[in-house]
MDAnalysis code that builds the backbone (N, CA, C; Angstrom):
import MDAnalysis as mda
import numpy as np

u = mda.Universe.empty(306, n_residues=102, atom_resindex=np.repeat(np.arange(102), 3), trajectory=True)
u.add_TopologyAttr("name", ["N", "CA", "C"] * 102)
u.add_TopologyAttr("resid", np.arange(1, 103))
u.add_TopologyAttr("resname", ["UNK", "UNK", "UNK", "UNK", "UNK", "UNK", "UNK", "UNK", "UNK", "UNK", "UNK", "UNK", "UNK", "UNK", "UNK", "UNK", "UNK", "UNK", "UNK", "UNK", "UNK", "UNK", "UNK", "UNK", "UNK", "UNK", "UNK", "UNK", "UNK", "UNK", "UNK", "UNK", "UNK", "UNK", "UNK", "UNK", "UNK", "UNK", "UNK", "UNK", "UNK", "UNK", "UNK", "UNK", "UNK", "UNK", "UNK", "UNK", "UNK", "UNK", "UNK", "UNK", "UNK", "UNK", "UNK", "UNK", "UNK", "UNK", "UNK", "UNK", "UNK", "UNK", "UNK", "UNK", "UNK", "UNK", "UNK", "UNK", "UNK", "UNK", "UNK", "UNK", "UNK", "UNK", "UNK", "UNK", "UNK", "UNK", "UNK", "UNK", "UNK", "UNK", "UNK", "UNK", "UNK", "UNK", "UNK", "UNK", "UNK", "UNK", "UNK", "UNK", "UNK", "UNK", "UNK", "UNK", "UNK", "UNK", "UNK", "UNK", "UNK", "UNK"])
u.atoms.positions = np.array([
    [-35.528, 11.537, -94.912],
    [-35.159, 12.703, -94.770],
    [-33.547, 12.903, -94.961],
    [-33.066, 13.907, -95.312],
    [-31.625, 14.066, -95.466],
    [-31.071, 14.981, -94.371],
    [-31.123, 14.344, -93.236],
    [-30.796, 15.090, -91.989],
    [-29.298, 15.031, -91.637],
    [-28.565, 14.285, -92.215],
    [-27.167, 14.019, -92.076],
    [-27.044, 12.746, -91.003],
    [-25.941, 12.350, -90.748],
    [-25.562, 11.048, -90.046],
    [-25.855, 11.146, -88.766],
    [-26.126, 12.549, -88.086],
    [-26.388, 12.693, -86.757],
    [-27.719, 12.267, -86.235],
    [-28.850, 12.115, -87.238],
    [-30.098, 11.773, -86.866],
    [-30.424, 10.398, -87.172],
    [-30.857, 9.718, -86.445],
    [-31.173, 8.452, -86.557],
    [-32.560, 8.340, -86.871],
    [-33.121, 7.296, -87.974],
    [-34.284, 7.166, -88.055],
    [-35.106, 6.327, -87.031],
    [-36.400, 6.018, -86.911],
    [-37.103, 5.439, -85.888],
    [-36.448, 4.046, -85.821],
    [-36.495, 3.377, -86.985],
    [-36.317, 2.018, -86.864],
    [-34.668, 1.615, -86.242],
    [-33.885, 2.736, -86.261],
    [-32.677, 2.541, -86.000],
    [-32.239, 2.712, -84.506],
    [-33.212, 3.050, -84.023],
    [-32.899, 3.169, -82.346],
    [-33.712, 2.052, -81.496],
    [-33.217, 1.944, -80.372],
    [-33.735, 0.816, -79.439],
    [-35.046, 1.287, -78.766],
    [-35.116, 2.647, -78.258],
    [-36.311, 3.399, -77.884],
    [-36.493, 4.485, -78.319],
    [-37.650, 4.726, -79.231],
    [-37.844, 6.014, -79.830],
    [-38.063, 7.113, -78.983],
    [-37.889, 8.257, -79.457],
    [-38.183, 9.651, -78.608],
    [-39.646, 9.737, -78.403],
    [-40.053, 10.189, -77.281],
    [-41.555, 10.358, -77.125],
    [-41.571, 11.798, -76.224],
    [-42.741, 12.273, -76.257],
    [-42.924, 13.490, -75.433],
    [-42.983, 13.443, -74.069],
    [-42.305, 14.352, -73.193],
    [-42.376, 14.264, -71.871],
    [-43.871, 14.542, -71.262],
    [-44.551, 15.457, -71.936],
    [-46.051, 15.620, -71.670],
    [-46.669, 15.601, -72.918],
    [-47.922, 15.161, -72.912],
    [-48.683, 15.052, -74.327],
    [-48.712, 16.275, -74.960],
    [-48.516, 16.149, -76.292],
    [-48.657, 17.407, -77.182],
    [-50.018, 17.914, -77.373],
    [-50.273, 19.030, -76.774],
    [-51.495, 19.787, -76.872],
    [-51.740, 21.062, -77.681],
    [-51.711, 20.983, -79.059],
    [-51.636, 22.098, -79.670],
    [-53.065, 22.857, -79.309],
    [-53.059, 24.251, -79.745],
    [-54.326, 24.864, -79.467],
    [-55.362, 24.822, -80.660],
    [-56.518, 24.366, -80.375],
    [-57.299, 24.197, -81.435],
    [-57.796, 25.458, -82.082],
    [-57.501, 25.635, -83.331],
    [-57.847, 26.952, -84.100],
    [-59.073, 27.440, -83.677],
    [-59.504, 28.625, -83.055],
    [-60.910, 29.127, -82.810],
    [-61.715, 29.080, -84.146],
    [-61.482, 29.443, -85.122],
    [-61.989, 29.779, -86.298],
    [-62.614, 28.187, -86.718],
    [-61.589, 27.238, -86.712],
    [-61.969, 25.827, -87.020],
    [-63.091, 25.202, -86.086],
    [-62.853, 25.478, -84.949],
    [-63.767, 25.038, -83.760],
    [-65.163, 25.615, -83.965],
    [-65.170, 26.827, -84.232],
    [-66.490, 27.479, -84.543],
    [-67.264, 27.081, -85.569],
    [-66.465, 26.516, -86.519],
    [-67.111, 25.993, -87.887],
    [-67.328, 24.432, -87.691],
    [-66.844, 23.936, -86.706],
    [-67.034, 22.592, -86.490],
    [-66.281, 21.647, -87.231],
    [-65.184, 22.107, -87.688],
    [-64.225, 21.225, -88.618],
    [-63.075, 20.728, -87.626],
    [-63.006, 19.376, -87.805],
    [-61.892, 18.464, -87.290],
    [-60.804, 18.220, -88.192],
    [-59.743, 17.580, -87.891],
    [-58.876, 17.245, -88.766],
    [-57.607, 16.575, -87.969],
    [-56.362, 16.434, -88.646],
    [-55.219, 15.864, -88.133],
    [-53.963, 16.374, -88.977],
    [-52.874, 16.187, -88.268],
    [-51.613, 16.615, -88.750],
    [-50.762, 15.427, -88.498],
    [-49.807, 15.007, -89.484],
    [-48.752, 14.163, -89.145],
    [-47.493, 14.878, -89.455],
    [-46.633, 14.925, -88.559],
    [-45.283, 15.483, -88.673],
    [-44.262, 14.732, -88.222],
    [-42.892, 14.909, -88.956],
    [-41.598, 14.359, -88.682],
    [-41.028, 15.032, -87.646],
    [-40.562, 14.912, -86.514],
    [-39.932, 15.887, -85.412],
    [-38.471, 15.435, -85.342],
    [-37.489, 16.314, -85.506],
    [-36.193, 15.950, -85.071],
    [-36.022, 16.233, -83.758],
    [-35.770, 15.127, -82.991],
    [-35.347, 15.356, -81.420],
    [-34.041, 15.149, -81.208],
    [-33.428, 16.234, -80.714],
    [-32.004, 16.217, -80.214],
    [-31.904, 15.214, -78.898],
    [-30.596, 15.008, -78.792],
    [-30.128, 14.054, -77.862],
    [-30.562, 14.650, -76.359],
    [-30.726, 16.001, -76.390],
    [-31.060, 16.475, -74.982],
    [-32.538, 16.652, -74.820],
    [-33.247, 16.169, -75.789],
    [-34.814, 16.118, -75.538],
    [-35.405, 17.357, -76.236],
    [-34.692, 18.458, -76.820],
    [-35.318, 19.608, -77.400],
    [-35.660, 19.217, -78.773],
    [-36.317, 20.064, -79.448],
    [-36.823, 19.919, -80.793],
    [-35.882, 20.786, -81.740],
    [-35.334, 20.109, -82.752],
    [-34.239, 20.591, -83.710],
    [-35.158, 20.886, -84.855],
    [-36.311, 20.662, -84.987],
    [-37.162, 20.907, -86.177],
    [-38.119, 19.926, -86.556],
    [-38.920, 20.440, -87.386],
    [-39.984, 19.566, -87.851],
    [-40.410, 19.631, -89.365],
    [-40.690, 18.513, -90.063],
    [-41.341, 18.569, -91.344],
    [-42.715, 18.109, -91.496],
    [-43.639, 18.673, -92.106],
    [-45.054, 18.239, -92.428],
    [-45.054, 17.304, -93.265],
    [-45.714, 16.206, -92.764],
    [-46.014, 15.075, -93.550],
    [-47.251, 15.127, -94.447],
    [-48.360, 15.452, -93.549],
    [-49.781, 15.510, -94.003],
    [-50.499, 16.294, -93.076],
    [-51.325, 17.196, -93.578],
    [-52.296, 18.043, -92.827],
    [-53.672, 18.284, -93.327],
    [-54.724, 18.277, -92.766],
    [-56.087, 18.406, -93.342],
    [-56.310, 19.860, -93.630],
    [-55.609, 20.846, -92.711],
    [-55.983, 22.189, -92.973],
    [-54.714, 22.985, -92.405],
    [-54.138, 24.090, -93.090],
    [-53.102, 24.943, -92.756],
    [-53.036, 25.458, -91.292],
    [-54.484, 25.760, -90.793],
    [-54.425, 26.234, -89.490],
    [-54.039, 25.124, -88.483],
    [-54.319, 23.926, -88.716],
    [-53.891, 22.728, -87.840],
    [-52.379, 22.759, -87.765],
    [-51.864, 22.712, -88.847],
    [-50.262, 22.788, -89.145],
    [-49.605, 23.779, -88.279],
    [-50.106, 25.218, -88.324],
    [-49.557, 26.192, -87.663],
    [-49.837, 25.863, -86.102],
    [-50.810, 25.314, -85.597],
    [-51.150, 25.000, -84.186],
    [-50.044, 23.978, -83.800],
    [-49.752, 22.959, -84.496],
    [-48.925, 21.845, -84.184],
    [-47.496, 22.413, -84.192],
    [-47.147, 23.409, -85.211],
    [-45.830, 23.816, -85.027],
    [-45.486, 24.578, -83.745],
    [-46.384, 25.335, -83.510],
    [-46.278, 26.297, -82.368],
    [-46.265, 25.269, -81.018],
    [-47.097, 24.221, -80.957],
    [-46.739, 23.283, -79.763],
    [-45.661, 22.705, -79.778],
    [-44.990, 22.436, -80.912],
    [-43.679, 21.730, -80.914],
    [-42.556, 22.511, -80.604],
    [-42.718, 23.853, -80.795],
    [-41.679, 24.965, -79.984],
    [-41.471, 24.701, -78.845],
    [-42.544, 24.611, -77.899],
    [-42.558, 24.375, -76.525],
    [-42.207, 22.966, -75.992],
    [-42.328, 22.042, -76.934],
    [-42.231, 20.761, -76.455],
    [-40.895, 20.256, -76.013],
    [-40.895, 19.359, -75.140],
    [-39.776, 18.628, -74.601],
    [-39.929, 16.928, -74.727],
    [-39.082, 16.217, -75.193],
    [-39.355, 14.914, -75.253],
    [-38.092, 14.153, -74.499],
    [-38.389, 13.129, -74.440],
    [-37.372, 11.931, -73.845],
    [-36.712, 11.542, -75.109],
    [-35.360, 11.683, -75.153],
    [-34.785, 11.322, -76.346],
    [-34.678, 9.894, -76.670],
    [-34.523, 9.599, -77.930],
    [-34.268, 8.265, -78.450],
    [-33.110, 7.640, -77.585],
    [-33.138, 6.216, -77.506],
    [-32.047, 5.586, -76.850],
    [-31.502, 4.654, -77.916],
    [-30.181, 4.603, -77.962],
    [-29.510, 3.721, -78.960],
    [-28.302, 3.105, -78.090],
    [-28.327, 1.728, -77.817],
    [-27.019, 1.269, -76.911],
    [-27.233, 1.915, -75.627],
    [-28.540, 2.151, -75.195],
    [-28.642, 2.879, -73.933],
    [-27.972, 4.264, -73.636],
    [-27.701, 4.908, -74.733],
    [-27.291, 6.312, -74.847],
    [-28.302, 7.133, -75.617],
    [-28.690, 8.544, -75.007],
    [-29.387, 9.293, -75.855],
    [-28.903, 9.607, -77.027],
    [-29.814, 9.668, -78.191],
    [-29.159, 10.106, -79.435],
    [-30.200, 11.026, -80.206],
    [-29.789, 11.742, -81.183],
    [-30.773, 12.537, -81.738],
    [-31.446, 11.807, -83.018],
    [-32.812, 11.981, -83.052],
    [-33.517, 11.101, -84.076],
    [-34.637, 11.778, -84.587],
    [-35.312, 11.158, -85.652],
    [-36.574, 11.670, -86.114],
    [-37.654, 10.788, -85.484],
    [-38.821, 11.201, -85.170],
    [-39.930, 10.711, -84.652],
    [-41.179, 11.093, -85.458],
    [-42.040, 10.126, -85.694],
    [-43.510, 10.756, -86.286],
    [-44.393, 11.065, -85.081],
    [-44.920, 11.977, -85.322],
    [-46.079, 12.365, -84.417],
    [-47.555, 12.633, -85.311],
    [-48.491, 11.977, -84.843],
    [-49.856, 12.220, -85.335],
    [-50.757, 12.937, -84.367],
    [-51.321, 14.068, -84.682],
    [-52.110, 14.766, -83.765],
    [-53.611, 15.223, -84.386],
    [-54.558, 14.697, -83.606],
    [-55.884, 14.724, -84.034],
    [-56.681, 15.974, -83.362],
    [-57.315, 16.618, -84.261],
    [-58.133, 17.582, -83.509],
    [-59.547, 17.329, -83.586],
    [-60.078, 17.146, -82.448],
    [-61.649, 16.710, -82.467],
    [-62.273, 17.411, -81.466],
    [-63.597, 17.723, -81.846],
    [-64.333, 18.765, -81.174],
    [-64.717, 18.356, -79.815],
    [-64.827, 16.985, -79.581],
    [-64.990, 16.601, -78.303],
    [-63.798, 16.758, -77.367],
    [-62.658, 17.096, -77.869],
    [-61.340, 17.098, -76.941],
    [-61.516, 18.340, -76.116],
])
């Protein structure tokens, strides 16, 4: 990603960013009713205050799952990444699976 020098990549931090609470996107009702499972992988820009600065889709099995993940990320809070003991803005990869038994 070309996010500028203010965002560290995951391998450049000592402790990667992680969600404060598990990310729980809403299972799209239509896909649940059809018995369709799937997953989404996204790169999330986590700011040094733990807020989400944006996200980029890496891969998704269905557009409806992508929308659900984006909505969940709008509300998400993260523990920011740490570099030399200080919170920094960074990218983190999240993979969310939609399973019918969930």
